[in-house]
Every structure is written in structure tokens, then in C-alpha cells.
C-alpha positions in Angstrom: 118.5 85.4 112.7 118.6 81.6 113.3 115.6 79.5 114.2 115.5 75.9 115.4 112.3 73.9 115.3 112.2 70.5 117.1 109.8 67.7 116.8 109.4 64.1 117.8 109.2 64.2 121.6 106.6 62.3 123.5 106.0 59.6 126.1 107.2 56.0 125.8 107.7 53.0 128.0 111.1 51.9 129.1 112.8 50.0 126.4 111.0 51.9 123.7 112.3 54.2 121.0 111.8 57.8 119.8 113.4 59.9 117.1 113.9 63.6 117.5 114.3 66.0 114.6 115.5 69.6 114.5 115.4 71.8 111.5 117.5 75.0 111.4 116.8 78.0 109.3 118.4 81.4 108.8 122.0 82.6 108.5 124.0 79.5 109.5 127.6 79.1 108.5 128.2 75.9 106.6 130.9 74.8 109.1 128.9 74.2 112.3 128.2 71.8 115.1 124.6 70.7 115.7 123.7 68.9 118.9 121.2 67.8 121.4 121.2 68.7 125.1 118.8 67.7 127.8 117.6 69.2 131.1 115.6 67.4 133.8 114.0 69.4 136.6 117.3 71.0 137.6 119.6 73.8 136.6 122.1 71.8 134.5 121.6 71.3 130.8 123.8 68.4 129.7 125.2 67.5 126.3 123.6 64.3 124.9 125.3 64.2 121.5 126.7 66.5 118.8 127.8 66.2 115.3 130.0 68.5 113.1 129.1 69.4 109.6 131.9 67.0 108.6 130.1 64.1 110.4 132.2 63.7 113.5 130.1 62.7 116.5 130.4 63.0 120.2 128.2 61.3 122.8 127.6 61.4 126.5 128.7 58.2 128.2 125.2 57.6 129.5 123.8 57.3 125.9 126.5 55.6 124.0 125.3 52.5 122.3 121.6 53.6 122.6 121.4 57.0 120.9 122.5 57.9 117.4 122.9 61.4 116.1 122.8 62.1 112.4 122.3 65.1 110.1 121.3 66.2 106.7 123.4 69.1 105.7 121.3 70.0 102.7 118.3 70.4 105.0 120.2 71.8 108.0 118.5 69.2 110.0 119.8 67.0 112.8 118.2 63.9 114.2 118.5 61.9 117.4 117.5 58.3 117.2 116.9 57.0 120.7 116.5 53.3 121.5 116.4 51.2 124.7 115.1 54.3 126.5 115.3 54.4 130.3 113.3 56.4 132.9 116.5 58.4 133.6 116.4 59.7 129.9 113.3 61.7 130.9 114.0 65.4 130.3 113.4 68.3 128.0 115.6 67.9 125.0 117.0 71.0 123.3 118.5 71.3 119.9 121.6 73.6 119.5 123.6 74.9 116.6 126.9 76.7 117.0 129.4 78.1 114.6 132.2 80.6 114.4 131.1 83.8 112.7 133.5 86.4 113.9 132.7 85.2 117.4 131.2 81.9 118.4 127.4 82.0 118.0 125.1 79.6 119.6 121.3 79.1 119.1 118.7 77.0 120.9 115.4 75.4 120.0 112.4 75.7 122.3 112.8 72.2 123.7 110.7 69.0 123.4 109.7 66.8 126.3 110.7 63.2 126.4 109.1 61.1 129.1 110.0 57.5 129.7 107.8 55.5 132.1 108.9 52.4 133.9 
């Protein structure tokens, strides 16, 4: 079983910064992709950024230049540094890890609220 525990959400004013952390535990293949998704009050969960175990990154256009994803493979932990936050960044942020173990496996954290006030 795989567990993801997120931390670091909260409320901040526009222009402020927050850093999210997500620690994964359990049976995780070393070659994996860890990422952050967000969901505002709506049905769609969108990719914010992800990073492979080799360090390749991918960002949504809306966060490029403002958010930075990083990871510590030894700790199975992924981070999301968010600066210049905007009210439209307000959402529940979810951590995800996926890897190929026979079939693709994908696991989610419980989510952490980020609220940016204007």
C-alpha cells in the first residue's frame, strides 16, 4: 500500500508564497513520477506540475515562472514552492505518485487547501 501525506497549505495574500510538501511511503517503484494537481470548486482536477525520479519537470502554463517543483528521492518527498500567488491559484492541491508496476499505478494524497486572497 502507498500513502501520501501532504502539508504546507494555508491562506496567504496575493503576491505571497507558500511551500507544499508531500511524503510518500509504502511500496513505490524507484522509477516514478510525483506531481501536484489542483481542484477548485468544480469537477476537473488539473495538473500543476510533475517531476520524474530522474528530475525532468513539467508545468502547467498558468504556473510557469511562479511555481517550482522539486523532490528528494531518498525521502520519497516532493515539494512545490509557490511564489507570486494569485487569487486564481486558490484550490485544493493534491499530491500524486504514479509508476509502472505491471500496470500503471496511481495514488493520491488527501489534499491541502491553498487560499489566496486579493
